[in-house]
KOLPA-792302 format. One record per atom (N, C-alpha, C, O): x, y, z; residue in three letters. Coordinates in steps of 0.02 Angstrom, whole numbers, plus 50000, padded with zeros to 5 digits. Atoms other than C-alpha are relative to their C-alpha. Example, Ala and Ser with C-alpha at 12.3 -4.5 7.8 and 13.67 -1.06 7.14 Angstrom:
KOLPA-792302
500454994150000ALA506154977550390ALA500455006050000ALA500975005950033ALA499584994149997SER506844994750357SER499615005550037SER499865011050045SER
This chain:
KOLPA-792302
500424994050000MET500005000150000MET500455006350000MET500995006450028MET499624993850006HIS500585017449962HIS499535005650023HIS498965006050000HIS500414994649972TYR499945032750056TYR500325006549985TYR500605009650031TYR499634993850014PRO500645047949966PRO499675006250031PRO500015011350040PRO500354993949974ASP499335059850038ASP500005000350077ASP499745005050106ASP499985000249926LYS499675054950222LYS500715001250022LYS501204999149990LYS499344999249972ASP501095060450331ASP500204993850040ASP499824989050043ASP499715005949968TYR502185048350432TYR499554997650058TYR499404991650061TYR500415002149942LYS501115048250592LYS499314997449977LYS499054992850007LYS500655002650024GLU499485046050493GLU500094992949971GLU499664988649982GLU499895006750030ARG500235031150398ARG500094994950055ARG499814989550052ARG499915004649945LEU500815023250559LEU499364998350036LEU499224992550051LEU500635001049967THR499145025750642THR499544995749959THR499214991249986THR500455004150041SER498205018450495SER500234992749996SER499824988249985SER499745006850001LEU499345003050500LEU500034996850071LEU500204990950078LEU499995002549932GLY499215001350691GLY500704999350027GLY500834994850068GLY499325000349980LEU501065004550718LEU500195006050042LEU499885011350038LEU499734994449960LEU502045015350840LEU500595003149964LEU500944999749926LEU499394997050029PRO503365027850787PRO500634996650031PRO500614993950086PRO499395003449981LEU505145021150798LEU500245002150070LEU500464998050109LEU499774997749934SER505555032050948SER499594997250058SER499854995750111SER500435003349949SER504075025151046SER500164992750007SER500184990150063SER499815007049995ARG504535007451002ARG500654999050037ARG500734994150074ARG499375000349966ARG506285010651063ARG499925000850076ARG500214997250116ARG500124998949928GLU505675017551228GLU499644994150033GLU499804992250089GLU500365005849974LEU504475003051252LEU500484994050008LEU500444990450057LEU499505005249996GLY505894990851215GLY500485001350058GLY500654996650093GLY499564998349944ASP507024999951339ASP499674998450067ASP499964995450112ASP500375001349937LEU505694999151474LEU499904992650012LEU499974990350068LEU500095007249994GLY505344980851439GLY500644996450022GLY500624991850063GLY499365003149983PHE507184976351450PHE500155001450074PHE500354996950111PHE499874998249930PHE507374985851615PHE499574996150047PHE499804993750099PHE500465003649957HIS505834977551687HIS500194992750005HIS500154989850059HIS499755007149999ARG506484960251638ARG500584999450046ARG500624994750087ARG499415000349957CYS508124964051722CYS499815000650073CYS500084997250116CYS500234999149930LYS507224970251878LYS499684993950028LYS499744992450088LYS500335006249979LEU506204954251884LEU500474994150005LEU500274988850030LEU499515005449998GLY507794943751869GLY499964995349941GLY500214989749945GLY500055004350060GLN507384936751696GLN500645000349960GLN500754995949918GLN499324999850030TYR509114942051637TYR500505000350055TYR500385003150108TYR499464999949951ASP510724939451728ASP500385006750001ASP500975007049983ASP499714993249997LEU511054957951753LEU499745003450064LEU499135004450072LEU500194996849938ASP511034966151923ASP499925007649989ASP500425011249987ASP500144993150014VAL510204982951890VAL500235004750056VAL500355010650044VAL499814996149940ASP510674988952065ASP500735002749991ASP500935007550025ASP499324997550011LYS512464991051999LYS499995006449953LYS500485010149949LYS500034994750049PHE511875003651870PHE499525005650014PHE499615011149989PHE500504995249982VAL510395012851942VAL499885000150075VAL500034995250110VAL500134999549929VAL509875019052114VAL499255001250007VAL498985006149981VAL500724999149985PHE508065016752173PHE499945004750060PHE500325004350108PHE500144995749942LYS507375030252286LYS499764995350056LYS499384990650044LYS500255003849944SER507115023052458SER499585004450043SER499595010550036SER500444996149955LYS505875028352588LYS500415004150049LYS500165008950078LYS499574996549953ASN507345034052694ASN500315006449971ASN500545010850008ASN499704994050028GLN507965047052570GLN499575006150010GLN498955005650012GLN500344993749991GLN507515065152595GLN499675001949933GLN500005002549882GLN500374997750059THR506175070152470THR499485004850024THR499315005050084THR500504995249982HIS504915083652467HIS499344996350019HIS499144991749983HIS500575004049978PRO503365077752564PRO499385000349956PRO498934996249964PRO500594999750042THR502115083052431THR500094996849932THR499624996749892THR499875003450064THR502935073752285THR499884992750006THR499894989950061THR500115007049997ARG502575056252237ARG500644996150010ARG500634990150023ARG499355003449984LEU504435052552258LEU500044997750071LEU500364992750087LEU499965001649929SER504185052352444SER499634993550015SER499794990250065SER500395005849985ALA502955038052434ALA500144993949953ALA499844988649962ALA499885005250049ASP503665027552291ASP500744998049999ASP501175001549972ASP499315002349997PRO505235017352323PRO500244997149933PRO500834995449927PRO499795002650065LEU505245011152142LEU500205005649950LEU500345004249892LEU499764994650041MET505695028352075MET500754999649996MET501084997750044MET499294999850009LEU507445029952003LEU500275006950012LEU499925011850000LEU499694993449995SER508625043852044SER500535000749948SER500864995849929SER499504998550051PHE509765052351918PHE500694999550031PHE500815001750088PHE499325000549978GLN511605048451933GLN500395005649967GLN500255007549910GLN499584994850026ARG512915061951910ARG500464996949946ARG500734991449955ARG499605002250057CYS513845060151744CYS500575004749990CYS500495010849991CYS499404996050013LYS515595065851711LYS500145000849926LYS500465005649906LYS499864999850072THR515635062251525THR499335000449961THR498804998349985THR500594999450042GLU514435066051383GLU499744993249978GLU499134992249973GLU500225006650021SER514405047951327SER499624996350057SER499174992450043SER500365003149944HIS513855042351502HIS499315003050008HIS498844999550029HIS500654996749997LYS512435055051497LYS499504996949951LYS498904996849963LYS500435003050051GLN511765046351341GLN499944992450008GLN499654989149965GLN500025007349992SER511955028751410SER499304997550015SER498865001450033SER500645003249990TYR510515016751427TYR499725001250069TYR499135003050076TYR500244999549932PHE510405017551616PHE499835007350020PHE499465008350069PHE500194993049988ASN510295036651614ASN499355001549959ASN498925005349981ASN500574998750045ARG509045036551470ARG499384996950029ARG498834999450015ARG500605003349975ILE507875024751562ILE499695003550061ILE499105002550075ILE500254997249937VAL507685035151720VAL499375004149989VAL498885002750023VAL500644996150007PRO506395048151659PRO499434995749972PRO498854996849989PRO500535004350027LEU505455034851560LEU499694995950057LEU499084995550064LEU500225004449943TRP505345023351712TRP499585004150050TRP499055002050072TRP500334996049948ASN504865037351831ASN499315002749977ASN498885004250019ASN500654997750027GLN503425042951718GLN499474994850003GLN498884996549999GLN500505005249999LEU502585025951727LEU499635000150068LEU499925001750120LEU500365000449938PRO501195023851855PRO500284994550045PRO500564989650020PRO499715005049953PRO501705014152012PRO499744992949987PRO500134988249992PRO500265006650011GLU500544999651972GLU500314996549938GLU500364990449936GLU499645002750058THR501434997451803THR500684997650021THR500894992150002THR499345002149978ARG503144997051885ARG499994994050043ARG500484990250045ARG500065005649955LEU502524984252010LEU499764993649966LEU499714988349997LEU500265005850037SER501874972451875SER500494994150004SER501104994949997SER499585006149994ASN502504954551895ASN500104995949937ASN500474991049936ASN499925003750063SER502334949051715SER500185005049946SER499975010849948SER499764995650052ILE503144956451561ILE499415001849953ILE499385007449928ILE500544998550046SER501554955051456SER499525005350032SER499295009849997SER500384995249965SER500554964451587SER500345006850001SER500015012049991SER499624993849999PHE501944977451601PHE499975003549934PHE499845009649931PHE499984996950066LYS502044980351413LYS499305002749984LYS499255008249955LYS500684997950016TYR500154981651397TYR499865006750037TYR499595011450008TYR500124994049961GLN500074994651538GLN500445005949977GLN500225011649976GLN499544994750021ALA501615004151475ALA499765002649932ALA499815008649919ALA500264997950067LEU500865004751299LEU499415004650010LEU499365009649975LEU500594995849985ASP499245012051371ASP500225006850026ASP499895011850012ASP499784993849968PHE500225025251466PHE500305004549947PHE500525010049962PHE
């Protein structure tokens, strides 16, 4: 099929596809969730820091109540700023808590796709 009169987003929508950037983000989130569940032999605690209930946070933010939020790590190099584990922090933190708590990857992907 050829859609010369439709722009990129309209063609994707008509075919039921996501833009490449959204597919990449969903794949990144799925990989991180699998690692967090222990489905891959990668200890995410070596690369990211989860907010804990003991850390000082502002009492009116959701950070204070959600230990599954990630905190940003300081980066000394530009390449480290663009690394996977820094790129995943804002995506992960934007997800609703019930999505981050999901125990199955299919449920997680379904909820993340809806968000």
